[in-house]
Structures are given as structure tokens and as C-alpha cells.
Phi, psi and omega in degrees: 000133181286165179297325180295315179295320178296322179294321177297318176297325177297321177296323178298323178284322183288334185273011173287157185299318182297311183292324176296321179297314179292327176295320178293318177300318180296320180294321179293312180296321180297315177297321179299311182288336176287323181289318184282116181299140178092351179245116182252173181296327180298316179294315182299315180293319180298319179294332183265001181303329178302340180293346179294345178284339187235344186253151180295154182303315182299314182297314182295315182292325176297316179296317180295319179295323178294323176297318179302309179293318184297324179295328177296321177292307188296329182299332181290332182298310180287330177299318185280313186271339188239344186062027178229104183300134177288332174210166193299330181291347182260009181299313183293326180302327182296332184301310181261327184298317181291325177294323176297319180296319180293335178270007179086015182245035180297322180300315180294321180294315179294323180292315180292330176292315182291314181291321177297321177296320179295313181299310182295317180297321180292312180297315182294322178292325176297317177295319177304317183299328182258335182278320185299314178297323179295318179294322178295321177297320177291323186290342179300329182274358181284134183274172178298322179296322178294319178297319178298316178296320180297320179290325175297320177297317178299315178303311188287317181293316179295321182290325185268333184273345180258153175087178184281340181208156178297322183299317180293321178296316180290327176296318177298317178300318180298320178297317180297316178298321180295315178298325180291339181271350182296135178115190182276141177288130184294331183274310186261342183082001179294139181269131185234133170057030178266342180053038175081002181272118183294331180293338184270357183298324179279003180091174179265132181299124180300317182297320179299317180296313184296312181297318182293319179301311185279316186280298184291317179300316179292320180297317178295321181294315179295319180297327181281344185243335187290135178246354177213178185250014180215178180240153177271109188254132174285126182290136180271129180253132179077197182259164178279083183229157178244141175280172178299322179294323178297318178298318182297324182274349186257330191293324177292314175302325176301312182291318179294321178297321177297316181295331179276316188288320186296306181297328178284348171277328181291316180274155180286077184260002172093027175102196189266357182295315184293310180298324179292322177293317179296321178296316179298316180296322179295314181295323179296325181283323185270344186293145174274357181240053184300330183292343180276342182294132186094348180239359179119054178275127184293332177298329180287350174260316185297311183296305180300323179293322176294318179297322180299310182288323177296325178296321179297318178291321179299324181295338179283341181295302178294333179295312182284320187274329184240348186071028186243107178282139180247006177211166181297319181294317177298326178294321179291322176297323176300319177298323178297316176302313183294335177297333177263012184059034175250123180255108176302146182157193185304329184267358184300320182287347178261317184277327181226056184296324182298316182293312186291322180284328173296320178297313181296316180297323181295335179295322176296317181293315180298323179298320178292317179300322181295321178296318180291330180279326189278313185293309184286332190249024184300324180294330177294317180295323181296327181296336178297335181290353178279352177295125179300136183300322177301320179293318183298307186281336173291323176295318179297317179297319179299312179295324180296314180292324178296316179295324179295321182286318185295332183307314181228005184053044184230136176296332179305319180293330176294318177296320177298316181299316180294318179296315179294326177298320176295320176298317178299320177298315180297320178299313180295320183295322185252015173070031177268127183291145182270329184305315178302325178296315181296315180298316179296319180298317185274317183275341182304305178299326179292321178295320178298319180297315181293322178297317180294322178299314180298319181288326177293319179296323183268009181059038175088007180281111184296331181298341179295337181291341180227029184277331184275160181296319181296317180297323178295318178297318181294321178290330175294317176299318179300317179298317181294322181294322182282314185279326184308305180299326179294317178295318181298314180295323179295318179294321178297320179295320178295321181291331181279347180281000000 
């Protein structure tokens, strides 16, 4: 069956009343977490993971994917009206979007962000529908050693490209890898890093770590910095509409942003911060209105927002085809798959075609729903910002601790949640990125498994880890990722002397 026929079958599954309802719930929740600063899609999905115990796989995954896409939309609202990004991918949007709002052009900024997100999301999802099965077909021939090398590249690129320094990124990765090793070894049964605590033998709950990092860590950080209970919002005048000139200046940045964001979502480039920055730099260089940048250039909103949404769709390609998450949110979605004993990867399109194609089809539907929800009801979303921050984050903390306890009905998990929450606060306070920790926590045990498989097949011959052509290419990329920034910084220092 061709990808086109499979996609049509996916639409038949996605258009059922149950799946449409969960898709609508996901789009609303996604926009909500995008609008509210400090709450990202990874936290929202992690808090809702318990529904996997009672809801069908297709319905739950459709809702989670809708939350992922919706947060990309909602984040632009606070970036433009509040100058406070709702999630990390909207940081660049704030540069020009807030300036447009201050000049009385908030409606045009919100419109180009929403329409650009729709255009980019639709194109990127279409590419996803045809690229993921092809990549999965190729990945069937990938060996255990190749997977191990691929995961090492993911560890290193995510660790070095995020954060203020390579050292902080790699330190975060190291913490995640260490947490992933806690508990009994599946092969030998040896107990590792439990320090005599029997509750830790089964390992640390992934959901507990993720929720605590984002929820409790963020709540502590906000509590330590907030001096008031509200935000200063630029009032929106008129409707969220674009003039003919706005359309003329926006459509090329939309397409360029899509072209930048999608491939950087496929490769382990560390989330949406890099593609949005590259899109902004590209538009600033190509624009005929360079003098407007920094004062409210619409291209500086259109391009990054398109890159942001295209990046989200791109991150689903390696997740579905290889079982490899390239962002924190994709990592949480991977946990959702595993909750149903479904392992994303090369065989997913063969073993669970109904679920995966229904999920892909739902992305097109959710993208349309998001456009219909965002443009007409933007003032409704802005009113949510009137919720006092102490009430908001105390509620989030309460749900986070409740979720940590319910996972195993153990006080031990509450102590883990509080401890990880303090770590999350320290990371936020000192500018250490959280995504490498999440990637290390989830992929660490998988990388260990693939390494052991490769060594068992080769009877312990270490050279098997780099014997294939693909593994050699990946280790070359790994070397360039580690050495490249060091060489670049060394040359800059020499040039400044």
C-alpha cells in the first residue's frame, strides 16, 4: 500500500468522533500551555500521561501531538503581546513581534504568526507523511552498532548545541545518563546506584523526573524571581488581520522558515531555538526593509514562526521512523508510546500502521483547528494571563506531586520529585539546559542495550562498534561536533588578540 493510500486510511480513522474530540481537546490545551509563560508542551504531555491507562493509543497520541503543535501556536501570543515567550521556540518571535504590538500592529503580527504556523505545519506534515515511511524502510537495515553510534551523535549534538556553553550541556547530559542507569541491570540483574534503597531497584520513573524538572523546577524559579502577580500586556487594537502588503512580505519568509525548520527537526539539533534563530538571521539578511529590524519587521515574525512549527513536525520523523527523540517534547511522546508497549522505530509502520497513519492524518486536522482557534479567539487566550502566578504555579506543583505519587503509590517517588525539582531550579538559575538531561534519561538505557547487542553479536570484539560504513560516518560527525566549536572559539580568540 502506498503512502498516499495509507494516509487516506489514516484520515478515515482520525475523523471518528472520539479521535476528533481528543484532537480538539489537545489543540485547546496546547494553545493554553503555549500562551501561559513557563508551561511548555513537554510538561503538559507529561502531566497527562496517566490517561494512557484508560484511553486508546490512537486517541491519546492524537491529543499529545495536538498539544505539541498547539503550544507552537500559543507561544507566539505571549511573545507578541507580553514580550515573554510561552515556550522556547517563540523567543525570536518576541524580538520583532513585540515591537509591532507597541506600534499598534499586534493584529498583523498575530495573524502572520498563526497563518505562517499553519502553512509551515501543513507542508512539514505532508513531508513527514512521505519521508517517515521511507526512512523507516531504510532503517530496517541499520545494525545495533549503527544505532549506538546514532544515539551518541544525538547525545553530543543536543548536549553541545543547547545552553550557554558546551560544558553545561554535557553536564546536563551526564546527569540524565546517570539517572537512567539507576536500578537493576536488565541483562545481569546487577543493582546500580540504588545506595541500598529497595524502592530504587526498579529504576526512577521517567515521568516523575520530567514533570518535576519542568513543573516544580519552574515553580521554584518563578517564586524566587516574581515580584508581582501579573504581566504587562500590550493591548490589541482591531482584529488579527493582514494587509495586502503584509501578505506580500510574509509568504516568502513562511516558505524559507519551513525549509530551515523541518530538516533541523529531523536531525538532533537540540530543539526549535536554532532553526528560529537561523530563520531570523536569514530574513534580516534578505529583507529589503533592513531598517525595520529591531523596530517591528513583519518578516522577523513570519519566518521564525514558520520555522518553529516546521521544526515540530520534523522532530516526529526520527521519532516515528527510528525511535529517536530530538527534543524534550518528542522524548515525552516516546514515553507515551512505550506506555502502550509500542516501540517507535523501523517496524512501527508495519506492526502498528493504523495508529501511526491516524496520528499523521490527525496532524493535518489539528493544524486546521488551531488556525480556527487562534485568530478569532486571541483575546480569550490573552485573558488567561490575568491568572495570578502564585495560583497558577501552585496548582501545577500540586498536580505534579500528585502524579509522582500515583505512579507507584510510594512516598519514595515524592522525595525523588522534590529532589529533581530542586535540580530543575538550579538548572534554570544557572542557565543549564534541561533537554540534554531528558534525552540522556530516555535514550541512555536504549544506547546501552544497542551497545551490548553489538558486542554480543561480535563476541566482545570492540571493533564491531565502528565496523560499518554508517557508524564510521556518524563517528566522523561526532568528532566534528565536539572539535568544531572548540576550533572556532580558538580562532576567534586569536583574531581578537
